[in-house]
C-alpha positions in Angstrom: 66.9 41.1 145.0 69.6 43.5 145.3 68.3 44.5 148.7 68.4 41.0 149.8 72.1 40.7 149.1 72.9 43.9 150.9 75.2 43.3 153.9 74.2 44.8 157.2 76.6 47.8 158.3 79.1 47.5 161.0 79.7 49.5 164.1 83.1 50.5 165.2 83.5 52.2 168.6 86.3 54.4 169.8 86.6 54.8 173.6 89.5 56.5 175.4 90.4 58.7 178.2 90.2 62.4 177.6 93.4 63.7 176.2 94.2 60.3 174.5 93.6 61.8 171.0 90.7 60.1 170.2 88.7 62.9 168.3 91.9 63.6 166.1 92.5 59.8 165.3 88.6 59.3 164.5 88.9 62.5 162.1 92.0 61.2 160.4 90.6 57.5 160.1 87.2 58.9 158.4 89.4 60.9 156.1 90.9 57.5 155.3 87.7 55.3 155.3 85.1 57.6 153.6 82.6 54.8 153.5 82.4 55.1 157.3 79.7 57.7 158.6 80.2 59.3 162.1 77.4 58.9 164.6 75.3 61.8 165.4 74.4 62.0 169.0 71.0 63.4 170.5 70.9 66.0 173.3 68.4 68.0 175.3 70.8 71.0 174.9 70.0 74.1 173.0 70.9 74.3 169.4 74.0 76.6 169.0 74.1 79.3 166.1 75.1 77.2 162.9 74.3 73.9 164.1 71.8 71.7 162.1 69.5 69.0 163.1 70.7 65.5 162.3 74.1 67.0 161.4 75.6 68.1 164.6 73.1 66.6 166.9 69.5 65.4 167.3 67.8 68.1 169.3 65.2 66.5 171.6 63.1 68.0 174.3 64.0 66.8 177.8 60.5 64.9 178.0 61.1 63.2 174.9 64.4 62.3 175.6 63.5 60.8 178.9 60.5 58.9 177.3 63.1 57.3 175.0 65.1 56.2 178.0 62.0 54.6 179.4 61.3 52.7 176.3 64.9 51.6 175.6 65.3 54.0 172.7 69.0 54.5 173.4 72.0 52.5 173.1 73.6 54.5 175.9 73.1 57.8 177.3 74.3 60.2 180.1 73.4 63.3 182.0 75.9 66.0 182.5 76.1 69.7 182.7 72.6 69.9 183.0 71.7 68.0 179.7 71.2 64.5 178.5 73.3 63.1 175.6 72.8 59.5 174.0 72.9 57.4 171.1 69.7 56.7 169.4 68.9 53.1 168.8 66.6 53.8 166.0 68.9 56.0 163.9 71.7 53.6 164.5 69.6 50.7 163.2 68.6 52.9 160.0 72.3 53.2 159.2 73.3 49.7 159.6 70.2 48.2 158.1 70.9 50.3 154.7 74.3 48.5 154.7 76.5 51.5 156.1 79.0 51.5 158.5 79.2 53.8 161.5 81.9 55.2 163.7 80.8 55.9 167.5 82.6 57.8 170.2 81.4 56.2 173.4 82.3 56.1 177.0 83.6 52.7 178.2 80.0 51.4 179.6 78.3 52.8 176.5 80.7 50.7 174.3 80.1 47.5 176.3 76.5 48.1 176.1 76.6 48.4 172.2 78.4 45.0 172.1 75.9 43.3 174.1 73.3 44.8 171.4 75.3 44.2 168.5 77.9 41.3 169.3 78.3 39.9 165.8 79.0 43.3 163.8 80.6 45.6 166.1 84.4 46.3 166.8 85.3 48.0 170.2 88.5 49.9 170.2 90.1 51.2 173.1 92.8 54.1 172.8 95.4 54.4 175.5 97.9 57.1 176.4 101.6 55.9 176.6 101.3 56.6 180.4 99.4 58.3 183.0 102.1 60.9 183.0 102.1 61.6 179.5 98.1 61.9 179.7 98.5 64.3 182.5 100.9 66.4 180.3 98.7 66.4 177.3 95.8 67.6 179.6 97.8 70.3 181.1 99.1 71.3 177.6 95.4 72.0 176.5 95.3 74.7 179.5 91.5 74.1 179.5 91.7 72.6 182.8 91.9 73.9 186.4 93.5 71.6 189.2 90.2 70.2 190.4 88.9 69.2 186.9 92.4 67.9 185.7 92.3 65.7 188.8 88.6 64.4 188.0 89.8 63.8 184.5 92.8 61.7 185.7 90.6 59.8 188.1 88.0 59.1 185.4 90.9 57.9 183.1 92.1 55.4 185.5 88.7 53.9 185.8 88.5 53.9 181.8 91.7 52.2 181.5 90.5 49.3 183.8 87.9 48.5 181.1 90.5 48.2 178.5 90.9 44.4 178.3 87.2 44.2 177.8 87.6 45.7 174.3 88.3 43.8 171.0 91.4 45.9 170.4 93.7 48.3 172.4 96.1 50.8 170.7 98.4 53.0 172.5 98.7 56.4 171.0 102.3 57.1 171.5 102.8 58.4 168.0 99.7 60.0 166.1 100.7 58.7 162.6 101.4 55.3 163.7 98.2 55.0 165.7 96.2 56.2 162.9 97.8 53.6 160.6 97.3 50.9 163.3 93.7 51.8 163.9 92.9 52.2 160.1 94.4 48.7 159.5 92.2 47.2 162.2 89.1 48.7 160.9 89.8 47.6 157.4 90.4 44.2 158.4 87.1 44.1 160.4 85.3 45.5 157.6 86.5 42.8 155.1 86.5 39.9 157.2 83.3 39.8 159.3 
């Protein structure tokens, strides 16, 4: 009887251009809302020292990953730097079917595909930088980008920003504490009202 009354979990998706503060905001929101679990991605890259299966990633052989692609086993997936990365459909369903909420960090296309698969119980949040100049400055301050990769990230950011109006909510990160407060309030309302 209790199992019948249990509500299906909800999916909250963050998308943002690199340098917007998405990872920092996600970490702070998860500290404030401990009932939400962070999604664990699958990858074909080698496990690094200290990484654990199901905690850091689900580590799959390339053939197994490609088979799951063929059979529709991913909500979204990408191939970059010689490895596959993706969000497993079955692991996501396990979490939400158990009544747990999950936070996912997806690119814009992956986020929109998730919304197509879970239209009723998903919230898509797009995090924007205050401006492209601020985004460029943040990326330069990381000192991890050469001129070519900085240019590529900014071009990718322009593409991602063109998708913002297709998201349920858009939050500008011009002040970290304010952005975290706003995002936490949006998610809290979503979890209560739907």
